[in-house]
Structures are given as structure tokens and as C-alpha cells.
N, C-alpha and C positions, 0 to 999 in steps of 0.2 A: 218142229217149229213151223212147218209149212202146211201141216194138216194131215189127217189120217187118210181121207179119201182123196186120191189124186186122179180119179177117173176123168177122162177127157182133158187131161193136162199134159202138154208136151214139154218135156224136160230134157235139158242138156246136162250131162255129167262131164264137165270140161277137162278134168284131170282124173280119169276114172280109177287109176290105181288097181286095186283088186276087184273093183266093181261093186263093192258093198252098197254105196249110195244108189247107184243105178238099179241094182237088183231090188233094193228095198222100195224104191219109188215104183218100179215095175210091179212088184207084188201088191202095191196099193192102187193099181189100175192105171198108172201113168204110161204114156207113150214116150219111151226114153231113147235117147241117142247118147252113146258114150264116145269120148275121144281120149286117147292116151298117146303120148309121144314116146315114152321110154319103151324100148323093144321088149324087155323082160316083163314089165308090167302089162304091156299090151297082150302078150301071150297068156299071162295069168288071167286078165279080165276076160279075154276071149274064151279061155277054157272054162272059167266059172259060169259064163253066160250059157255056153253049150251044155255044160253038165246039168244045169237046171232047166234046160229047154226054154229059156227066156227069149222073147222076140225083141232083142235089143241090138240094133246095128252098132258095131264098134269100128271106129276109124282110127288109123294110126297116123299121127302127125301132130304138128304144131297147131293147137286150137285156134290161134289167131289167123292162120292161113286156111284151115279146114272149114271154119264156121261160115264163110262166105257162100259155100255151096249147100249148107244144111237147112237154110230157111230160118224162120223165127220160132221162138219158144215162149211158153208161158212162164217158165222159171228155169233157173240154172243152179247147179252146184259147182262152186269154184274153189278148188283146193290145190292151188299151185304150191310148189316147193317153198317152204318157209323162207329160204334165203332170197327168193325173188320178190321184188316189189309188185304187189297185186294191182297197182294203179293202171298200168297199160292194159291189163286183162279186163278190168272193170270198165274202162273207157271204151274199148272195142266191143266187148261182149254185151255191154249195156244197150247197144243199139239193136241187138238181136233178141232182147227179152221184152215181153209184153207186160210183165208184172213184177217178178222178184228175182234176186240173186242172193244165194247164201254163200258168203265168203268164209272159209276156214283159214285161220292164220294163227301165228303165235300171239299169245296174250300180250306180249310186250309191244307189239306193233299197233300203232294208232290206226284206226279205220280211216282210210282216205276219203275225202270228199270227192264226189264225181258228178260232173254236170249231167243232168237228166235223171239222176238217181238220188233218193233220199234215204238216209239211214233210219230204218224203222225200229230196230232194236239190236242189242248186242248182249251176248251171254258168254261168260268165261267159265271154263271147266278146267281147273288146274292150269297148265301152261298153254292151253288152246282156247281161242275165242271164235265164236260164230257170230257174224254180223249179217243181218238181213237188210238188204237194200230193196227199196220199192221204186218202181218207175214213177216219176213225177207226172202228174196230169198235164 
């Protein structure tokens, strides 16, 4: 949904989990940074990154605290646990993106409106929705 060629695109995978999105973006030429708070998932994503020899720094911690020292990004993948309201993450992380955020959420959740970001499109796949937000000019 964000393009095949991500060369010269800096991307944050804010809830890296297994690292699938980070590794996919890296394989398409992106400069990727991963953040994962859960200890077990952090070990998994770190092992996956190492096993593929990917140049992806992975940080352990709360993305809302870690992002302040990571700089800005062209785009972000945001896949918080479905039980959490994504609004605080979108509000804070939105100020660190130059272009887009892809939010993965449960299909039942209404995509929140966020100042500075516009909903570009939303696709639903079974019980999951992907919403792309774009930075407002």
C-alpha cells in the first residue's frame, strides 16, 4: 500500500513484533528502525534481523519514549496491540513523520481523526484494517 520501491525512505516500525514489516521494507531498499517493547518479541525480532543480516537497528522500549531520540521518518508502520487506543500513538508519532503512517487495527475500530494527519485510505481484510494517514500540508 505504500509502494514497491522504498529506496531512500526512512521508516519506523513502531511495534516491530516478529519484524516482518521492518524486514519487508528493508528488502525494498528502506532505511528501517524497529522498536519493540515486549521482551519476548524484542528477542524474536532481533534474532530475525540478525539471521537475515539486515541492517536494522532495533530498540527495546516504549515507542512513545524512544522516538524522541530517533529523529524523523518518511513513514511509519504502527501496529499497537488491538486492545490499546491508537490515538495517543498517532498524535505523538505523527509529529515525527514527514509523509505517512500505516495503522493496523481491528476492523471494528473506527479510524481516529488526528490533527496534522489526514486519512488517505482504509482497507479491511477480514477482522483487520489498514488505515493510511498522510501528513497534511
